[in-house]
C-alpha positions in Angstrom: -11.2 12.8 -21.4 -13.9 13.5 -18.9 -13.9 11.4 -15.7 -17.4 10.5 -14.7 -16.5 7.9 -12.1 -14.1 8.3 -9.2 -13.1 5.5 -6.7 -11.2 6.3 -3.5 -9.3 4.1 -1.1 -9.0 5.7 2.3 -6.0 4.2 4.1 -4.4 5.0 7.5 -1.5 6.7 5.7 -2.6 7.6 2.1 -5.9 8.3 0.4 -5.8 7.1 -3.2 -8.1 8.0 -6.1 -8.7 6.4 -9.5 -10.5 8.2 -12.3 -12.6 6.4 -15.0 -14.8 7.3 -17.9 -17.9 5.1 -18.4 -19.8 5.2 -21.7 -22.3 2.6 -22.9 -21.0 0.0 -20.5 -17.4 0.6 -21.5 -15.1 1.5 -18.7 -11.8 3.3 -19.4 -9.1 4.1 -16.8 -7.9 7.7 -17.0 -5.5 8.3 -14.1 -4.7 8.0 -10.4 -3.4 10.1 -7.6 -2.8 9.9 -3.9 -2.4 12.2 -0.9 -1.7 11.8 2.8 -5.0 10.8 4.6 -6.5 13.7 6.6 -8.2 12.0 9.5 -9.8 15.1 10.8 -11.6 15.7 7.5 -11.3 12.9 5.0 -12.6 15.1 2.2 -9.5 17.2 2.3 -7.2 14.3 1.5 -9.6 13.0 -1.1 -9.7 16.4 -2.8 -5.8 16.6 -2.8 -5.7 13.1 -4.5 -8.1 14.4 -7.2 -5.9 17.5 -7.7 -3.1 15.1 -8.7 -5.3 13.5 -11.3 -6.3 16.9 -12.7 -2.6 17.7 -13.0 -2.3 14.7 -15.4 -4.7 16.5 -17.8 -7.9 14.7 -16.7 -11.1 16.7 -16.3 -13.4 15.6 -13.5 -17.1 15.9 -14.0 -18.6 17.8 -11.1 -21.4 15.2 -11.2 -19.1 12.2 -11.3 -20.3 9.2 -9.3 -18.0 8.5 -6.4 -17.3 5.2 -4.6 -14.8 4.2 -2.0 -13.0 1.4 -0.1 -11.4 2.0 3.3 -8.8 0.4 5.5 -8.2 3.3 7.9 -10.2 1.9 10.8 -7.7 -0.9 11.3 -10.4 -3.6 11.5 -12.9 -4.6 14.1 -11.7 -6.7 17.0 -13.4 -10.1 16.8 -13.6 -13.1 19.1 -15.0 -16.3 17.8 -16.9 -18.7 20.1 -17.7 -22.2 18.9 -17.9 -25.9 19.5 -14.9 -27.7 18.0 -11.6 -25.8 18.0 -10.4 -26.5 14.5 -13.8 -26.0 12.9 -14.4 -22.7 14.8 -10.9 -21.4 13.8 -11.5 -22.3 10.2 -14.9 -20.6 10.1 -13.7 -17.5 11.9 -10.8 -17.0 9.5 -13.0 -17.5 6.5 -15.6 -15.1 7.8 -13.2 -12.4 8.8 -10.7 -12.5 5.9 -12.4 -9.7 3.8 -14.9 -8.2 6.1 -12.8 -5.7 8.0 -12.3 -7.7 11.2 -9.3 -9.0 13.0 -9.6 -12.3 14.8 -8.2 -11.7 18.3 -9.1 -15.1 19.8 -10.8 -18.3 18.8 -12.4 -20.2 21.7 -14.0 -23.7 21.7 -16.1 -25.5 24.2 -13.0 -27.4 25.3 -12.0 -24.3 27.2 -13.6 -23.9 30.7 -16.4 -21.3 30.9 -14.3 -19.2 33.3 -11.6 -18.9 30.7 -14.0 -17.9 28.0 -15.5 -15.3 30.2 -12.1 -13.9 31.1 -11.1 -13.7 27.4 -14.2 -11.6 26.6 -13.7 -9.3 29.5 -10.0 -8.7 28.7 -10.3 -8.3 24.9 -13.6 -6.4 24.9 -14.3 -7.2 21.3 -16.3 -5.2 18.8 -17.7 -8.4 17.3 -18.4 -11.8 18.7 -18.9 -14.5 16.1 -21.1 -17.1 17.8 -20.7 -20.4 15.9 -21.3 -24.0 16.8 -23.1 -27.1 15.7 -24.3 -28.1 12.2 -28.0 -27.6 11.6 -28.7 -31.1 12.9 -26.0 -31.1 15.5 -25.0 -29.7 18.9 -27.1 -27.0 20.6 -25.8 -27.2 24.2 -22.5 -25.3 23.3 -24.5 -22.4 21.9 -26.6 -22.1 25.1 -23.5 -22.2 27.3 -21.8 -19.5 25.2 -24.9 -17.3 25.2 -24.8 -17.4 29.0 -21.1 -16.5 29.1 -21.6 -13.5 26.7 -24.5 -12.2 28.8 -22.3 -12.3 31.9 -19.3 -10.8 30.2 -20.7 -7.2 30.2 -18.9 -6.2 27.0 -20.6 -4.0 24.4 -20.0 -6.2 21.3 -22.4 -7.0 18.6 -23.0 -10.8 18.4 -23.2 -12.4 14.9 -25.4 -15.4 15.5 -24.1 -17.8 12.9 -24.6 -21.1 14.8 -27.0 -24.0 14.6 -30.2 -22.5 13.3 -32.4 -24.4 15.8 -30.5 -22.8 18.7 -30.6 -19.2 17.2 -34.1 -18.3 18.3 -33.5 -19.0 22.0 -30.1 -17.2 21.8 -31.8 -14.2 20.2 -34.4 -14.0 23.0 -31.7 -14.1 25.7 -29.7 -11.3 24.0 -32.8 -9.2 23.6 -33.6 -9.6 27.3 -30.0 -8.7 28.2 -29.9 -5.6 25.9 -27.1 -7.1 23.8 -27.0 -6.2 20.1 -27.1 -9.2 17.7 -27.6 -10.1 14.1 -29.0 -13.4 13.0 -27.5 -15.0 9.8 -27.6 -18.6 8.4 -25.4 -21.1 10.0 -21.8 -20.8 8.8 -21.4 -24.6 8.9 -24.8 -26.1 7.9 -23.2 -29.5 7.3 -19.8 -31.0 8.0 -18.9 -30.6 4.3 -19.9 -27.0 3.8 -18.9 -23.5 4.9 -21.5 -20.7 4.3 -19.6 -17.6 5.3 -21.0 -14.9 3.0 -24.0 -13.8 5.2 -21.8 -13.6 8.3 -19.2 -11.7 6.3 -21.8 -9.2 5.1 -23.0 -8.7 8.6 -19.5 -7.9 9.8 -19.1 -5.6 6.9 -22.1 -3.6 8.0 -20.6 -3.3 11.5 -17.3 -2.2 9.9 -19.2 0.6 8.1 -20.9 1.6 11.3 -17.6 1.9 13.1 -15.6 3.8 10.6 -18.3 6.3 9.9 -17.9 7.4 13.6 -14.4 8.5 12.7 -14.1 12.2 12.4 -14.9 13.4 8.9 -15.7 10.0 7.4 -19.5 10.2 7.8 -19.3 13.5 5.8 -17.2 11.8 3.2 -19.5 8.8 3.0 -22.5 11.1 2.2 -20.7 12.1 -1.1 -20.6 8.6 -2.3 -23.1 7.2 -4.9 -24.0 4.2 -2.8 -23.4 5.8 0.6 -21.1 3.0 1.7 -17.5 1.9 1.8 -16.0 -1.5 1.2 -13.2 -2.9 3.4 -10.1 -2.7 1.1 -9.1 -6.4 1.4 -12.7 -7.3 0.5 -12.6 -5.0 -2.5 -9.3 -6.6 -3.8 -10.7 -10.1 -3.3 -14.0 -9.2 -5.1 -11.9 -8.0 -8.1 -9.9 -11.2 -8.2 -13.1 -13.4 -8.0 -14.8 -11.4 -10.8 -11.7 -11.7 -13.0 -11.4 -15.4 -12.5 -15.1 -16.4 -12.6 -16.6 -13.9 -15.0 -20.3 -13.0 -15.2 -23.4 -14.5 -16.8 -22.6 -12.4 -19.9 -18.9 -13.2 -20.4 -16.3 -15.6 -19.3 -13.5 -14.8 -16.8 -9.9 -15.7 -17.3 -10.1 -18.9 -15.2 -7.9 -19.9 -12.2 -5.5 -17.3 -10.9 -3.3 -16.4 -7.9 -3.1 -12.9 -6.4 0.1 -11.8 -4.7 -0.6 -8.7 -2.6 2.3 -7.5 -0.5 2.1 -4.4 1.7 4.0 -2.7 4.5 2.5 -4.9 7.2 1.2 -8.1 5.6 1.6 -10.4 2.6 -1.7 -11.7 1.4 -2.1 -14.6 -1.1 -5.5 -15.2 -2.7 -6.4 -17.9 -5.1 -9.6 -18.2 -7.1 -10.3 -21.5 -8.8 -13.6 -21.5 -10.6 -13.5 -25.2 -11.5 -13.9 -26.1 -7.9 -17.4 -24.7 -7.9 -18.5 -27.7 -9.9 -17.5 -30.2 -7.2 -20.2 -31.9 -5.2 -20.2 -31.1 -1.5 -19.0 -34.5 -0.6 -16.0 -34.2 -3.0 -14.8 -31.1 -1.1 -14.0 -33.0 2.0 -14.6 -32.1 5.7 -14.7 -28.4 6.7 -11.7 -28.8 9.0 -9.3 -29.4 6.1 -11.3 -27.8 3.3 -9.2 -25.8 0.8 -11.4 -26.8 -2.1 -13.6 -23.7 -2.0 -13.6 -21.4 -5.1 -12.0 -18.5 -3.2 -9.3 -18.9 -0.6 -7.1 -16.3 1.1 -4.3 -16.4 3.6 -2.8 -13.5 5.4 0.7 -13.5 6.8 0.6 -10.7 9.4 4.3 -10.9 10.2 5.6 -10.6 6.7 5.7 -7.1 5.2 7.9 -4.6 3.5 8.0 -2.0 6.3 6.0 -2.5 9.5 6.8 -6.2 9.5 10.2 -6.1 7.8 11.9 -7.8 10.8 9.2 -10.5 10.6 10.6 -11.4 7.1 14.1 -11.5 8.6 13.0 -13.8 11.4 11.2 -16.1 9.0 14.1 -16.8 6.6 17.3 -15.4 8.2 19.7 -12.8 6.8 21.7 -15.4 4.8 18.6 -16.3 2.7 17.8 -12.6 2.1 21.3 -12.1 0.8 20.9 -15.2 -1.5 17.5 -13.8 -2.6 19.2 -10.6 -3.9 20.4 -12.6 -6.9 22.3 -9.6 -8.1 26.1 -8.7 -8.1 25.8 -6.4 -5.1 27.7 -7.2 -1.9 26.0 -6.9 1.4 26.7 -8.2 4.9 24.4 -9.9 7.4 24.7 -6.9 9.7 23.6 -4.6 6.8 20.6 -6.7 6.2 19.6 -6.6 9.9 20.2 -2.9 10.1 18.1 -2.3 7.0 15.2 -4.3 8.4 15.3 -2.3 11.6 15.5 1.0 9.6 12.4 0.0 7.6 10.4 -0.6 10.8 11.5 2.6 12.4 10.8 4.6 9.2 7.8 3.0 7.4 7.8 5.7 4.8 11.4 5.0 3.8 12.2 5.0 0.0 15.4 3.1 -1.2 18.2 5.7 -1.4 20.4 3.7 -3.8 20.5 0.6 -5.9 21.8 -1.5 -2.9 18.7 -0.6 -0.9 16.4 -1.2 -3.9 18.0 -4.6 -4.3 17.5 -5.3 -0.6 13.8 -4.3 -0.9 13.3 -6.8 -3.8 15.0 -9.5 -1.7 12.7 -8.9 1.2 9.7 -9.0 -1.2 10.9 -12.2 -2.7 11.3 -13.9 0.7 8.0 -12.7 2.0 6.1 -13.9 -1.1 8.0 -17.2 -1.2 7.1 -18.0 2.4 3.5 -16.8 2.1 3.0 -18.8 -1.2 4.2 -22.1 0.4 2.0 -21.5 3.4 -1.0 -20.9 1.1 -0.5 -23.8 -1.3 -1.0 -27.4 -0.5 1.8 -30.0 -0.5 2.6 -33.7 -1.3 2.5 -35.9 1.8 6.0 -37.1 2.6 5.0 -40.2 4.6 2.1 -42.6 5.0 -0.5 -41.7 7.6 -2.6 -44.9 8.2 -4.9 -43.1 10.7 -6.0 -40.5 8.1 -5.7 -42.9 5.2 -3.0 -40.8 3.5 -0.2 -42.3 1.4 3.1 -40.7 0.7 2.9 -38.6 -2.4 -0.8 -37.7 -1.9 -1.7 -34.1 -2.7 -3.0 -32.4 0.4 -4.5 -28.9 0.7 -4.9 -26.1 -1.8 -4.0 -27.4 -5.3 -2.6 -24.6 -7.5 -0.9 -26.9 -10.1 -3.2 -25.9 -12.9 -3.1 -22.1 -12.4 -1.7 -20.2 -15.4 -2.0 -16.5 -14.3 -0.6 -14.7 -11.3 -1.7 -11.1 -10.6 0.8 -9.0 -8.5 -0.3 -6.0 -6.4 1.3 -3.8 -3.8 3.6 -0.8 -3.7 6.8 -2.7 -4.4 5.4 -3.9 -7.7 4.0 -0.5 -8.7 7.1 1.5 -7.8 9.9 -1.0 -8.5 11.7 -1.7 -11.7 9.0 -3.5 -13.8 11.3 -5.9 -15.5 13.0 -6.9 -12.3 9.7 -7.3 -10.4 8.4 -9.5 -13.2 11.5 -11.7 -12.8 11.2 -11.7 -9.0 7.6 -12.9 -9.1 8.4 -15.6 -11.7 11.3 -16.8 -9.5 8.9 -17.5 -6.7 7.3 -20.3 -8.8 10.6 -21.6 -10.2 11.2 -24.4 -7.7 7.9 -25.7 -6.2 9.5 -28.6 -4.4 6.8 -30.4 -2.4 4.3 -27.5 -2.7 1.3 -27.8 -5.0 2.3 -24.7 -7.0 1.8 -24.3 -10.8 3.5 -27.0 -12.8 4.1 -24.7 -15.7 5.6 -21.2 -15.5 2.5 -18.9 -15.0 1.9 -15.6 -16.7 3.0 -12.8 -14.4 0.7 -9.7 -14.5 1.5 -6.6 -12.5 -1.3 -4.2 -11.3 0.9 -1.2 -12.5 -1.8 1.3 -11.9 -2.5 0.1 -8.3 -6.3 0.1 -8.9 -7.4 -3.5 -8.1 -9.3 -2.1 -5.1 -11.3 0.2 -7.5 -12.1 -2.8 -9.8 -13.6 -4.6 -6.8 -15.6 -1.7 -5.6 -17.0 -0.9 -9.1 -17.6 -4.6 -9.8 -20.4 -4.6 -7.3 -22.3 -2.1 -9.6 -21.0 -2.6 -13.1 -19.6 -6.2 -13.2 -19.6 -6.7 -17.0 -17.9 -3.3 -17.7 -15.4 -3.9 -15.0 -14.6 -7.4 -16.2 -14.0 -6.2 -19.7 -11.7 -3.4 -18.4 -9.7 -5.9 -16.3 -9.4 -8.4 -19.1 -7.9 -5.6 -21.2 -5.6 -4.2 -18.5 -4.4 -7.5 -17.1 -3.6 -9.4 -20.3 
């Protein structure tokens, strides 16, 4: 069949390509390929990935529409300045989680001005997220932080996402100082509400601006139908949200969990459409608000290669041996040696069944830890100050989720039956965590194209939703 849509994902190591045929709003997946990323000229790696697809018997239309996501830039360095420490940290994480930014530091007004100035001068961020105050609240913290940013002398772009009444004066100061800034609606207009989408889109624009300065990427971008790239984590999240929520024309599949495990991180994302019907007051205060529709956590020290020793540190070698759950004998020293080997050689492929079994054990432990950090829990004792009784459900409530979507290289390349069992085992003993009360359906993204679904969902939501509902049944 003729491929008339191609979606790339330019990573630091590999450039992936997925081919589709679109006809009368019906999207059909045809094949995928990948090739080492060629940083000097991105088009070369993209063309090599397309050659792999051609070798599968797929014909590519010379006029095919091309789209792309990208994670090769590594993420913008971001510092968040705000008023209250917990609120600023919460807002910064929510804003940055899919926008192509890495939160290097979160600073509240409890820190002395000299410390805030020192942090900006040492980190020299690409982005400064200036938060602080609800739209009827504090303005003095914004004015103080504006003064510190002007004195810091760094060349960051400031995302003005603070109290809307303080934004005009802040913008005037930045304009006088020659500091680039973008004004967006307050990320916390009330104590019950986070409005992160405008700030996230502003950071996304900065992400595009930075990565197109990379050698060869500007030329590659000019071949794309929409002349843009989407941060890869954002593309994956968009796909999950679309699958869960649906569109105006058709229903989604409802609440779901995404397990996305990579070489460096383990990401857990849950999309719970029913929460969109809650009144703002029912969602609780922002500082402990896990009742938003879409919620994502990233465990930066839990991964299959770059962060393999992080998994070992988190659970210990004995638990990795227990997690193997197969009649293969291995010592603690062998587990530790294997973790070090993986970090030293991030492209390592298991050489035998023992190493394959160890890989699965590392994956199980990483996912198990990440899931329990993402999910809420039952309070174990009374807290009269917070008005919480023992047994109260606190945090992200996943008890009614019935579908789990699994993505990442270990799921794609591993034994499918064993990977299904591994994912199911992560939900077998929820304990005090608010994990699904019934065994959820485990769905594996076997074609490794969830990123493509997110990118295309921005342009063809109904066709993409129908395609995902067929693929991820």
